[in-house]
C-alpha positions in Angstrom: -16.5 7.0 -0.1 -13.6 5.8 2.0 -13.1 2.0 2.4 -13.1 0.5 5.9 -9.5 -0.6 5.7 -8.4 2.9 4.6 -10.4 4.4 7.4 -8.7 2.1 9.9 -5.2 2.9 8.5 -5.8 6.6 8.5 -7.1 6.4 12.1 -3.8 4.8 13.1 -2.0 7.6 11.3 -4.0 10.1 13.3 -3.7 8.5 16.7 -0.1 7.2 16.6 2.0 10.4 16.9 -0.5 12.0 19.3 -0.3 8.9 21.6 3.5 8.9 21.3 3.6 12.6 22.3 1.2 12.2 25.2 3.2 9.2 26.5 5.6 11.7 28.1 2.9 12.8 30.5 2.7 9.7 32.6 6.5 9.7 32.6 6.3 13.1 34.4 6.4 15.8 31.6 3.2 16.7 29.8 3.6 18.5 26.5 2.3 22.0 26.3 -1.2 22.4 24.7 0.2 24.2 21.6 2.6 21.3 20.8 -0.3 18.8 21.1 -2.4 21.0 18.8 0.5 21.2 16.3 0.9 17.4 16.3 -2.9 16.9 15.9 -2.9 19.4 13.0 0.1 17.6 11.4 -1.5 14.2 11.7 -4.6 15.6 10.1 -2.5 16.7 7.2 -0.9 13.2 7.1 -4.3 11.5 7.1 -5.3 13.6 4.1 -2.1 12.8 2.3 -0.4 9.7 3.8 2.3 9.7 1.1 3.5 13.2 2.0 6.5 13.8 4.2 4.3 15.5 6.8 4.2 12.4 9.0 8.0 12.1 9.1 8.2 15.7 10.3 5.6 15.1 13.0 7.5 12.0 14.1 10.6 14.2 14.4 8.7 16.7 16.5 7.6 13.9 18.8 11.2 12.7 19.1 12.5 16.2 19.8 9.9 16.6 22.6 10.9 13.3 24.1 14.6 14.4 24.0 13.8 17.8 25.6 11.1 16.7 27.9 12.8 13.8 29.7 16.4 14.5 30.7 16.5 11.8 33.4 16.6 8.3 31.9 14.2 6.7 29.6 10.8 5.6 31.1 8.9 2.5 30.0 6.4 4.8 28.2 9.1 5.2 25.5 8.3 1.7 24.4 4.6 2.7 23.8 5.7 5.8 22.0 8.0 3.8 19.7 5.3 1.3 18.9 2.8 4.1 18.2 5.2 5.9 15.8 6.1 2.7 13.9 2.4 1.8 13.6 1.6 5.2 12.3 4.4 5.1 9.8 3.4 1.6 8.6 -0.3 2.6 8.4 0.6 5.7 6.3 2.7 3.6 4.0 -0.2 1.1 3.5 -2.7 3.9 3.1 -0.6 5.5 0.4 -0.9 2.5 -1.9 -4.2 3.8 -3.3 -7.0 6.3 -3.1 -9.3 6.4 0.0 -12.0 4.4 -1.8 -9.6 1.5 -2.5 -9.6 -1.2 0.2 -6.3 -2.7 1.3 -5.7 -6.1 -0.2 -4.7 -9.0 2.0 -1.5 -9.8 0.1 -0.1 -6.3 0.7 -1.0 -6.6 4.4 0.7 -10.0 4.7 3.8 -8.5 3.1 4.1 -5.4 5.3 2.9 -6.5 8.8 5.8 -8.9 9.3 8.2 -6.1 8.2 6.7 -3.8 10.8 7.0 -6.6 13.4 10.7 -7.1 12.6 11.3 -3.3 13.1 9.4 -3.5 16.5 11.7 -6.4 17.6 14.4 -3.8 18.1 12.4 -1.7 20.5 12.6 -3.9 23.7 16.2 -4.7 23.1 17.1 -1.1 22.7 15.1 -0.1 25.8 16.8 -2.8 27.8 20.2 -1.6 26.6 19.4 2.0 27.6 18.3 0.8 31.0 21.5 -1.2 31.6 23.8 1.6 30.3 22.0 4.5 32.1 24.4 6.3 34.4 27.5 4.6 33.0 30.3 6.8 31.6 30.3 6.9 27.8 32.8 4.5 26.4 35.0 5.5 23.5 33.6 4.1 20.3 30.1 3.4 21.6 28.5 5.5 18.8 30.6 3.7 16.2 29.5 0.4 17.6 25.9 1.5 17.7 25.9 2.7 14.1 27.7 -0.5 13.0 25.1 -2.6 14.7 22.3 -0.7 13.1 23.8 -1.1 9.6 24.4 -4.8 10.2 20.8 -5.2 11.4 19.5 -3.4 8.3 21.5 -5.6 5.9 20.4 -8.8 7.7 16.7 -7.7 7.6 17.0 -6.7 4.0 18.4 -10.1 3.1 16.0 -12.0 5.4 12.9 -10.3 4.0 14.0 -10.2 0.4 12.9 -7.9 -2.2 9.8 -9.9 -3.3 10.6 -9.6 -7.0 10.9 -5.9 -7.0 7.3 -5.3 -5.8 6.5 -2.8 -3.1 
């Protein structure tokens, strides 16, 4: 018997990548049916085994579709897609803490939800930066600056959130 919390987590794992994939539709480029079917099948496998790398692969498929499907700018639907992918990843992580019958404890939820929220803080800022820079010529060193900013943000988040005494 699956617990209610595990059922909810696994539902987010199932819906997140599919929603992220379909978010290109309102932006003007619907994915082909076979790609939707492949993502649905992949999320089904991820629901069955949330600790497997299947969800990461499905996330990459969604990101590649976004890259191929939308060559003119980044629509606002990309924010929804990013939130859906992060939510699915976090739900899979939480679901992997135990068997389907084991409910998620409140302490684990309190530890991981703020971490997911911190990751999501980057989404609106990144979207705004993309909108501002769209159409501008690429400046030398912009990729180096972006990677440096991502590394600094990772270090700051790691320090701010702490390790929690080595617990997951």
